[in-house]
SETORSE-405025 format. One line per 2 residues: their letters; for each residue x, y, z of N, C-alpha, C. Coordinates in steps of 0.02 Angstrom, whole numbers. Example, Ala and Ser with C-alpha at 12.3 -4.5 7.8 and 13.67 -1.06 7.14 Angstrom:
SETORSE-405025
AS> 660,-284,390,615,-225,390,660,-165,390  642,-112,354,684,-53,357,645,2,394 .
This chain:
SETORSE-405025
MK> 5796,4936,5382,5809,4868,5358,5816,4821,5418  5778,4768,5416,5781,4720,5470,5842,4675,5461 .
ES> 5872,4656,5518,5930,4613,5514,5913,4547,5480  5850,4524,5486,5829,4460,5458,5809,4466,5385 .
CI> 5813,4526,5356,5791,4536,5287,5845,4512,5239  5834,4455,5209,5882,4426,5162,5857,4445,5092 .
PL> 5896,4483,5053,5872,4506,4988,5863,4449,4939  5814,4457,4895,5806,4410,4840,5866,4415,4793 .
PP> 5881,4361,4757,5935,4366,4708,5918,4416,4654  5968,4450,4626,5955,4497,4571,5928,4459,4511 .
ID> 5885,4493,4472,5854,4463,4413,5873,4504,4352  5903,4470,4302,5923,4502,4240,5867,4495,4188 .
YP> 5857,4548,4149,5808,4548,4095,5842,4559,4028  5812,4537,3973,5846,4540,3908,5863,4611,3884 .
DG> 5831,4661,3912,5842,4730,3889,5899,4765,3926  5942,4726,3959,5999,4756,3994,5982,4785,4061 .
VT> 5926,4767,4090,5904,4791,4155,5909,4735,4206  5934,4751,4265,5935,4704,4321,5898,4733,4380 .
TI> 5850,4695,4407,5814,4716,4467,5852,4689,4528  5870,4736,4573,5909,4718,4632,5868,4734,4695 .
DV> 5857,4683,4735,5822,4692,4799,5868,4731,4846  5844,4788,4873,5886,4830,4915,5879,4814,4990 .
AY> 5842,4760,5006,5836,4736,5075,5810,4789,5123  5759,4824,5101,5726,4875,5143,5659,4848,5166 .
VR> 5646,4848,5230,5585,4824,5263,5580,4748,5261  5578,4719,5201,5574,4646,5194,5598,4628,5124 .
SG> 5609,4564,5113,5627,4540,5046,5571,4555,4997  5590,4576,4937,5541,4587,4885,5498,4649,4895 .
FA> 5523,4697,4934,5485,4757,4949,5507,4816,4907  5572,4827,4901,5598,4885,4865,5658,4865,4823 .
AS> 5664,4898,4765,5716,4879,4717,5754,4940,4692  5814,4926,4669,5851,4971,4626,5856,4937,4558 .
HL> 5856,4978,4505,5863,4949,4438,5929,4972,4407  5969,4923,4389,6033,4934,4356,6022,4928,4280 .
IV> 6045,4979,4244,6043,4977,4170,6115,4972,4146  6127,4926,4100,6194,4919,4069,6186,4928,3994 .
EN> 6226,4973,3966,6225,4987,3895,6296,5000,3870  6317,4959,3822,6384,4967,3792,6439,4970,3845 .
GY> 6432,4928,3896,6483,4923,3948,6479,4974,4003  6432,5021,3998,6423,5072,4050,6360,5057,4091 .
AA> 6358,5085,4151,6303,5068,4197,6272,5130,4228  6209,5122,4247,6172,5174,4283,6124,5139,4331 .
FI> 6109,5174,4386,6060,5149,4434,6001,5196,4436  5941,5167,4433,5879,5205,4444,5851,5183,4511 .
DT> 5848,5231,4557,5832,5221,4628,5888,5180,4661  5899,5194,4725,5960,5168,4757,5947,5129,4821 .
GT> 5885,5129,4847,5877,5104,4914,5909,5153,4964  5926,5128,5022,5955,5169,5075,6031,5164,5074 .
SL> 6063,5201,5118,6136,5195,5123,6157,5124,5141  6114,5089,5177,6129,5020,5196,6124,4972,5136 .
SV> 6094,4995,5082,6086,4954,5022,6148,4956,4977  6191,5005,4987,6247,5017,4940,6290,4954,4930 .
PL> 6309,4918,4983,6350,4858,4971,6317,4807,4924  6251,4802,4927,6215,4755,4884,6222,4776,4810 .
LL> 6217,4841,4797,6222,4866,4729,6293,4858,4702  6342,4872,4745,6412,4865,4724,6429,4792,4711 .
KV> 6400,4747,4749,6412,4675,4739,6387,4652,4670  6327,4674,4651,6300,4655,4586,6344,4683,4530 .
LA> 6365,4745,4539,6409,4777,4489,6473,4736,4480  6503,4717,4536,6565,4678,4533,6553,4610,4501 .
EK> 6497,4578,4517,6482,4513,4487,6474,4517,4411  6455,4575,4387,6447,4584,4315,6512,4607,4282 .
GI> 6563,4617,4322,6628,4637,4295,6630,4708,4270  6587,4750,4298,6584,4821,4278,6621,4862,4330 .
SR> 6671,4899,4309,6709,4940,4357,6667,4999,4380  6683,5024,4439,6646,5081,4466,6656,5144,4424 .
EK> 6712,5147,4387,6724,5204,4344,6677,5205,4284  6645,5148,4269,6600,5143,4212,6527,5160,4230 .
VT> 6514,5177,4293,6447,5199,4313,6444,5275,4301  6398,5296,4257,6397,5366,4237,6336,5405,4263 .
HV> 6284,5370,4286,6224,5405,4309,6193,5368,4368  6170,5406,4417,6129,5382,4473,6065,5423,4471 .
MP> 6008,5390,4468,5944,5424,4453,5891,5407,4505  5890,5441,4561,5834,5431,4608,5771,5465,4581 .
TH> 5717,5427,4573,5656,5456,4544,5626,5511,4587  5637,5507,4652,5616,5561,4698,5656,5552,4762 .
VH> 5648,5599,4809,5695,5600,4865,5671,5563,4927  5615,5526,4923,5597,5483,4979,5654,5433,4991 .
LD> 5668,5418,5054,5731,5387,5071,5737,5314,5050  5682,5280,5035,5688,5213,5008,5708,5214,4934 .
HA> 5706,5273,4903,5726,5282,4834,5792,5319,4827  5805,5365,4873,5863,5409,4865,5909,5411,4925 .
GG> 5891,5376,4979,5931,5379,5040,6003,5357,5030  6015,5311,4983,6082,5287,4971,6119,5323,4915 .
AG> 6088,5374,4885,6117,5406,4826,6185,5438,4842  6189,5475,4897,6252,5508,4914,6308,5460,4927 .
AL> 6294,5408,4965,6345,5357,4980,6366,5321,4916  6318,5308,4872,6334,5274,4810,6378,5319,4765 .
MQ> 6361,5383,4762,6400,5429,4721,6474,5432,4743  6486,5422,4807,6556,5422,4830,6597,5365,4800 .
EF> 6562,5312,4777,6596,5254,4749,6608,5260,4674  6576,5309,4642,6577,5314,4569,6607,5381,4548 .
PN> 6671,5385,4535,6703,5449,4523,6680,5485,4460  6651,5449,4412,6632,5480,4349,6556,5488,4341 .
AF> 6519,5477,4395,6446,5478,4390,6418,5546,4406  6361,5561,4374,6319,5618,4391,6254,5593,4421 .
LV> 6229,5629,4470,6164,5615,4499,6112,5656,4461  6060,5624,4437,6007,5657,4399,5947,5667,4446 .
AH> 5930,5731,4458,5879,5747,4508,5822,5787,4476  5764,5780,4505,5706,5822,4487,5721,5894,4509 .
PR> 5695,5944,4473,5709,6013,4493,5690,6029,4566  5639,5996,4592,5620,6008,4661,5659,5966,4711 .
GG> 5695,5916,4685,5730,5870,4730,5805,5880,4734  5833,5914,4685,5906,5921,4683,5935,5952,4746 .
RH> 5903,6003,4772,5929,6037,4831,5932,5991,4892  5887,5943,4894,5886,5897,4951,5941,5843,4945 .
MI> 5964,5831,4885,6021,5786,4875,6086,5823,4892  6089,5887,4877,6148,5927,4892,6154,5941,4966 .
DP> 6098,5955,4998,6096,5968,5070,6037,5929,5099  6049,5868,5124,5995,5826,5148,5972,5840,5219 .
AK> 5991,5898,5246,5975,5913,5317,5900,5908,5331  5858,5935,5286,5786,5933,5297,5759,5862,5292 .
LI> 5786,5823,5246,5766,5753,5241,5781,5716,5306  5841,5728,5331,5863,5694,5392,5819,5716,5451 .
AG> 5809,5781,5457,5770,5808,5514,5698,5781,5512  5669,5779,5452,5601,5754,5446,5595,5681,5464 .
TV> 5646,5642,5444,5645,5571,5459,5655,5559,5534  5701,5596,5564,5713,5589,5636,5651,5609,5676 .
AV> 5615,5659,5651,5554,5681,5685,5502,5625,5687  5501,5584,5635,5453,5529,5632,5477,5468,5671 .
YG> 5540,5449,5661,5565,5385,5686,5611,5390,5747  5640,5450,5759,5691,5456,5811,5759,5439,5782 .
EE> 5811,5461,5817,5880,5452,5793,5898,5379,5783  5884,5338,5832,5907,5268,5830,5874,5230,5773 .
KT> 5809,5236,5766,5774,5199,5713,5792,5226,5644  5802,5292,5639,5822,5320,5575,5888,5290,5552 .
QK> 5936,5285,5598,6001,5255,5582,5994,5182,5562  5950,5147,5597,5941,5075,5583,5907,5064,5516 .
LY> 5860,5108,5498,5823,5100,5436,5863,5125,5375  5898,5182,5385,5924,5217,5327,6000,5227,5326 .
GT> 6033,5215,5382,6104,5228,5385,6119,5302,5381  6179,5319,5361,6200,5389,5357,6183,5417,5288 .
IV> 6146,5472,5287,6126,5504,5224,6179,5555,5205  6211,5543,5149,6271,5580,5128,6252,5633,5076 .
PV> 6275,5695,5082,6262,5746,5031,6300,5732,4966  6273,5758,4912,6306,5752,4846,6332,5821,4826 .
PE> 6395,5827,4805,6421,5892,4784,6379,5922,4728  6365,5987,4733,6321,6019,4685,6346,6012,4613 .
KR> 6411,6013,4603,6439,6008,4535,6427,5941,4503  6406,5892,4543,6394,5825,4516,6319,5810,4508 .
VL> 6277,5861,4516,6205,5852,4511,6180,5882,4445  6145,5841,4406,6111,5864,4345,6036,5870,4360 .
IA> 6005,5924,4338,5933,5933,4348,5897,5911,4286  5849,5866,4295,5809,5839,4239,5744,5877,4234 .
ED> 5743,5926,4189,5681,5962,4175,5632,5917,4138  5569,5936,4138,5518,5897,4104,5535,5890,4029 .
ES> 5532,5829,4005,5545,5810,3936,5618,5820,3915  5663,5824,3964,5734,5823,3947,5756,5751,3934 .
RI> 5811,5745,3897,5837,5679,3880,5910,5673,3899  5930,5611,3914,6000,5594,3922,6016,5539,3871 .
DF> 6071,5549,3835,6096,5496,3792,6141,5452,3835  6113,5397,3859,6151,5352,3901,6188,5302,3857 .
HG> 6244,5325,3829,6289,5283,3789,6252,5248,3732  6209,5287,3698,6171,5261,3642,6100,5241,3659 .
RS> 6081,5247,3722,6014,5229,3745,5979,5293,3768  5924,5310,3736,5890,5373,3749,5843,5367,3809 .
LL> 5855,5408,3860,5814,5409,3920,5778,5477,3924  5712,5476,3925,5670,5535,3927,5643,5544,3998 .
FL> 5649,5604,4026,5627,5618,4094,5562,5658,4093  5513,5634,4130,5448,5667,4134,5434,5690,4205 .
DA> 5416,5753,4212,5391,5777,4277,5329,5736,4294  5326,5708,4355,5275,5659,4371,5247,5669,4441 .
PG> 5209,5724,4452,5179,5734,4518,5123,5684,4530  5101,5681,4592,5047,5635,4612,5066,5600,4675 .
HA> 5120,5562,4672,5149,5532,4733,5188,5584,4772  5227,5624,4735,5265,5679,4765,5278,5730,4710 .
RH> 5286,5793,4730,5298,5846,4681,5370,5846,4655  5414,5809,4689,5484,5805,4669,5499,5739,4634 .
HY> 5452,5715,4595,5456,5648,4565,5462,5654,4489  5508,5617,4459,5508,5607,4387,5501,5533,4371 .
CV> 5479,5519,4310,5481,5451,4284,5526,5451,4223  5554,5394,4208,5602,5388,4153,5573,5343,4099 .
ID> 5568,5370,4038,5547,5330,3981,5610,5305,3946  5619,5240,3944,5675,5210,3908,5652,5202,3836 .
ES> 5670,5251,3795,5643,5252,3727,5670,5196,3683  5727,5169,3702,5757,5115,3663,5719,5049,3670 .
TN> 5686,5040,3727,5651,4977,3740,5576,4986,3751  5553,5049,3747,5482,5065,3759,5459,5040,3827 .
SV> 5499,5056,3878,5481,5038,3946,5487,5100,3990  5459,5095,4050,5456,5152,4096,5485,5131,4163 .
FS> 5525,5175,4192,5546,5168,4262,5504,5218,4301  5457,5192,4340,5402,5234,4366,5412,5257,4437 .
GD> 5465,5233,4472,5469,5251,4543,5407,5229,4579  5368,5278,4604,5306,5261,4640,5243,5286,4604 .
NF> 5250,5305,4541,5192,5334,4506,5155,5284,4461  5174,5221,4461,5132,5170,4430,5117,5116,4482 .
GI> 5112,5139,4545,5089,5095,4598,5139,5044,4623  5111,4998,4661,5148,4945,4696,5121,4878,4673 .
SY> 5165,4831,4659,5144,4764,4639,5195,4714,4665  5177,4680,4719,5222,4630,4748,5213,4564,4713 .
RE> 5270,4532,4701,5269,4471,4661,5233,4413,4697  5226,4417,4763,5192,4364,4799,5118,4358,4779 .
FD> 5090,4411,4750,5020,4411,4731,5009,4391,4658  5062,4378,4620,5054,4356,4551,5018,4289,4549 .
NE> 4972,4282,4502,4938,4218,4492,4914,4213,4420  4868,4168,4406,4845,4158,4338,4812,4220,4309 .
NG> 4792,4266,4351,4762,4329,4329,4813,4384,4319  4877,4367,4326,4929,4416,4316,4950,4450,4380 .
AF> 4971,4512,4374,4995,4550,4432,4937,4585,4467  4945,4594,4532,4899,4634,4573,4934,4700,4587 .
IF> 4898,4756,4576,4930,4821,4582,4884,4869,4620  4914,4917,4655,4875,4968,4690,4918,5031,4697 .
PT> 4886,5089,4704,4924,5152,4709,4960,5158,4776  5014,5196,4776,5046,5215,4839,5032,5288,4853 .
TT> 4999,5301,4909,4973,5368,4925,5008,5396,4987  5072,5382,4993,5108,5399,5054,5116,5474,5062 .
PV> 5129,5497,5125,5137,5569,5138,5203,5595,5109  5209,5662,5101,5161,5712,5123,5130,5749,5065 .
QF> 5144,5728,5003,5122,5767,4945,5074,5729,4900  5042,5677,4925,4995,5639,4885,4940,5685,4858 .
DP> 4929,5681,4793,4878,5722,4759,4844,5677,4708  4783,5655,4722,4751,5606,4677,4740,5631,4606 .
EA> 4722,5695,4599,4710,5721,4532,4775,5723,4492  4829,5745,4523,4893,5745,4489,4915,5674,4473 .
MR> 4900,5627,4518,4919,5557,4506,4882,5530,4446  4818,5547,4438,4780,5524,4380,4810,5552,4315 .
KT> 4829,5616,4316,4857,5646,4256,4925,5615,4238  4965,5602,4289,5030,5569,4277,5019,5499,4250 .
LD> 4972,5463,4277,4957,5396,4253,4936,5398,4180  4892,5445,4162,4870,5451,4093,4929,5468,4047 .
RL> 4974,5510,4071,5031,5529,4031,5078,5470,4018  5090,5430,4070,5132,5371,4062,5100,5322,4012 .
LS> 5035,5312,4018,5001,5265,3975,5000,5289,3902  5004,5355,3892,5003,5381,3823,5063,5358,3783 .
YN> 5117,5335,3816,5176,5310,3782,5169,5236,3763  5113,5205,3783,5100,5134,3768,5160,5090,3785 .
PQ> 5185,5094,3846,5245,5055,3863,5231,4980,3862  5284,4943,3844,5280,4870,3845,5289,4842,3915 .
AV> 5326,4879,3956,5339,4857,4025,5349,4919,4068  5333,4912,4131,5347,4964,4181,5387,4933,4237 .
YL> 5444,4963,4253,5486,4940,4308,5468,4979,4371  5440,4944,4419,5419,4974,4482,5475,4969,4534 .
TH> 5482,5019,4575,5528,5012,4632,5500,4961,4681  5434,4957,4687,5401,4909,4731,5354,4864,4690 .
FG> 5368,4809,4650,5434,4781,4651,5446,4747,4584  5489,4777,4543,5509,4745,4482,5463,4759,4423 .
PV> 5476,4728,4365,5438,4743,4305,5369,4711,4303  5322,4747,4272,5256,4720,4258,5240,4733,4185 .
TN> 5197,4692,4157,5173,4699,4088,5096,4702,4090  5065,4695,4030,4992,4703,4025,4972,4771,4055 .
IE> 5005,4822,4029,5004,4888,4060,4936,4922,4056  4900,4913,4002,4834,4945,3996,4788,4920,4051 .
KL> 4787,4855,4063,4744,4827,4116,4765,4854,4185  4831,4853,4198,4854,4876,4263,4840,4951,4273 .
GS> 4844,4989,4219,4826,5060,4224,4754,5069,4244  4710,5029,4216,4639,5032,4234,4629,5011,4307 .
DL> 4665,4959,4328,4661,4937,4398,4683,4994,4445  4737,5029,4427,4761,5083,4470,4710,5139,4475 .
RN> 4681,5158,4419,4630,5211,4420,4572,5192,4466  4548,5131,4458,4490,5108,4497,4506,5106,4571 .
CL> 4566,5081,4588,4585,5077,4659,4595,5147,4689  4625,5192,4650,4633,5260,4673,4566,5293,4687 .
DQ> 4518,5281,4643,4450,5308,4654,4420,5279,4718  4430,5215,4730,4404,5185,4791,4436,5215,4853 .
FT> 4501,5225,4851,4536,5255,4909,4507,5324,4924  4501,5366,4873,4479,5435,4885,4405,5438,4906 .
EM> 4365,5396,4875,4294,5395,4893,4285,5372,4966  4321,5320,4985,4320,5296,5054,4340,5352,5102 .
AL> 4393,5388,5086,4418,5440,5130,4368,5498,5136  4337,5517,5081,4290,5573,5083,4227,5555,5123 .
VL> 4205,5492,5119,4148,5469,5159,4166,5473,5233  4225,5448,5252,4246,5451,5322,4253,5522,5346 .
KQ> 4277,5566,5302,4283,5637,5321,4214,5667,5334  4167,5652,5290,4099,5678,5299,4068,5653,5363 .
EG> 4086,5592,5383,4058,5563,5444,4098,5583,5506  4151,5622,5496,4193,5642,5553,4235,5586,5580 .
KA> 4252,5537,5538,4289,5478,5561,4356,5469,5524  4380,5523,5492,4440,5516,5451,4503,5519,5493 .
QQ> 4510,5472,5539,4571,5467,5579,4616,5413,5550  4677,5413,5572,4727,5366,5545,4703,5294,5547 .
DS> 4679,5272,5603,4659,5202,5610,4602,5184,5563  4552,5229,5558,4495,5216,5514,4516,5215,5441 .
LA> 4560,5260,5422,4584,5262,5353,4624,5200,5336  4667,5178,5384,4706,5117,5372,4660,5056,5365 .
SG> 4609,5054,5406,4561,4999,5400,4524,5001,5334  4509,5062,5311,4476,5069,5246,4520,5046,5189 .
VQ> 4584,5064,5191,4632,5041,5140,4637,4965,5142  4642,4938,5203,4647,4866,5211,4587,4830,5180 .
QI> 4527,4855,5193,4467,4821,5168,4463,4825,5092  4481,4883,5064,4480,4890,4991,4528,4840,4959 .
LR> 4589,4836,4986,4638,4791,4957,4619,4718,4967  4590,4701,5025,4566,4632,5035,4513,4614,4983 .
DR> 4466,4660,4972,4413,4646,4924,4441,4638,4853  4489,4681,4836,4519,4677,4770,4561,4613,4762 .
LK> 4595,4593,4815,4632,4530,4812,4585,4470,4804  4527,4473,4835,4479,4419,4827,4456,4414,4755 .
KH> 4444,4472,4723,4424,4472,4652,4482,4449,4607  4542,4460,4631,4602,4438,4595,4613,4363,4602 .
NC> 4571,4331,4642,4576,4259,4658,4640,4243,4695  4660,4288,4739,4718,4276,4782,4703,4219,4831 .
QL> 4747,4170,4833,4737,4112,4876,4775,4117,4942  4812,4171,4951,4848,4179,5014,4799,4194,5070 .
PE> 4810,4166,5130,4766,4183,5186,4771,4257,5203  4717,4284,5232,4717,4355,5249,4775,4374,5295 .
SR> 4794,4329,5339,4850,4343,5384,4915,4355,5345  4925,4317,5291,4984,4327,5248,4978,4391,5207 .
QD> 4918,4404,5182,4906,4467,5147,4924,4527,5191  4900,4524,5253,4914,4579,5300,4988,4585,5315 .
EL> 5021,4528,5320,5093,4528,5334,5131,4565,5278  5110,4553,5216,5143,4584,5159,5124,4658,5151 .
LI> 5065,4677,5174,5038,4743,5158,5033,4790,5218  5051,4768,5278,5040,4809,5338,5075,4877,5333 .
FD> 5135,4877,5305,5172,4940,5297,5133,4987,5251  5104,4960,5198,5067,5000,5149,5000,5024,5177 .
YQ> 4966,4983,5216,4904,5007,5247,4917,5072,5285  4970,5071,5325,4983,5129,5369,5008,5189,5329 .
LN> 5056,5178,5285,5083,5235,5247,5031,5265,5200  4992,5223,5166,4940,5249,5122,4890,5290,5162 .
AQ> 4871,5266,5220,4824,5302,5262,4852,5370,5284  4916,5371,5301,4948,5434,5321,4945,5485,5264 .
GI> 4961,5463,5203,4959,5509,5146,4890,5533,5131  4841,5488,5135,4771,5508,5123,4749,5558,5176 .
KV> 4770,5548,5237,4752,5595,5292,4780,5664,5278  4843,5668,5256,4873,5733,5240,4834,5767,5183 .
WL> 4815,5728,5133,4776,5755,5077,4708,5782,5102  4674,5743,5143,4610,5766,5170,4618,5830,5210 .
DR> 4670,5834,5250,4682,5894,5290,4694,5955,5246  4726,5945,5188,4737,6001,5142,4671,6025,5112 .
LG> 4624,5979,5103,4559,5998,5076,4521,6045,5122  4536,6040,5188,4504,6083,5237,4437,6057,5261 .
């Protein structure tokens, strides 16, 4: 989190959901979603440990005591989604953390998460980006098997195993409102690109478990529920879901086709892949009638160019 990153104000929606900017990387980049039902609260995705004060502030502003928070639900264990889960759980004495079967152990013992992050960023930058990653006591962790449900104080939440972005990923179907909390499995849509054509969306193919075929199947499964809205961690709710689903499929196909061509040509290096992602998104933004200058587009998307390219590279390397 940059010191200059001033979070956007929280946004309340009629279905009892509040989108909270967690001030990670830049404003409007990553969110936590607060659900309130019958006076009780839950968080889906948490941001980093540095985001926790922001979440607690919104809770206090709503007059909800910390004892009334009953669930913390990181969709997967990537640190922009789950890095703050342990620190947040320390504030909520009655809460359970709901984890994917493959992710629960990393919430209980985050040593591998920490080591992997330090290996990429170094100690100093890891601390600056993510703060201290706190373990969650095993007795406070619930495992969400595929198609399991939680009765959240009269609100039915259905958990779906959702590989594609990561194998330790679930999505949450809010059956009471016919909406989805997708984490990173219904792509990325920054509000700065909204225009008369609606939202602009693209897949997130970050390392290390990106699997395009699994992502397509997960996307089809989510769309089979005909949701009225999808709440994205990056960033906030989107509607017109059928169209956006088609956009995601097409963009995913473009990413993989670009990567396979570069691989065949012996040019599938990080820089070439990032340039390929950049060009695809620039072309798609042009068709979207985006009026922002390319310099501003790049400013908003530079993090995604690089991360998407890294994930595509890992996938290509697995292909052999």
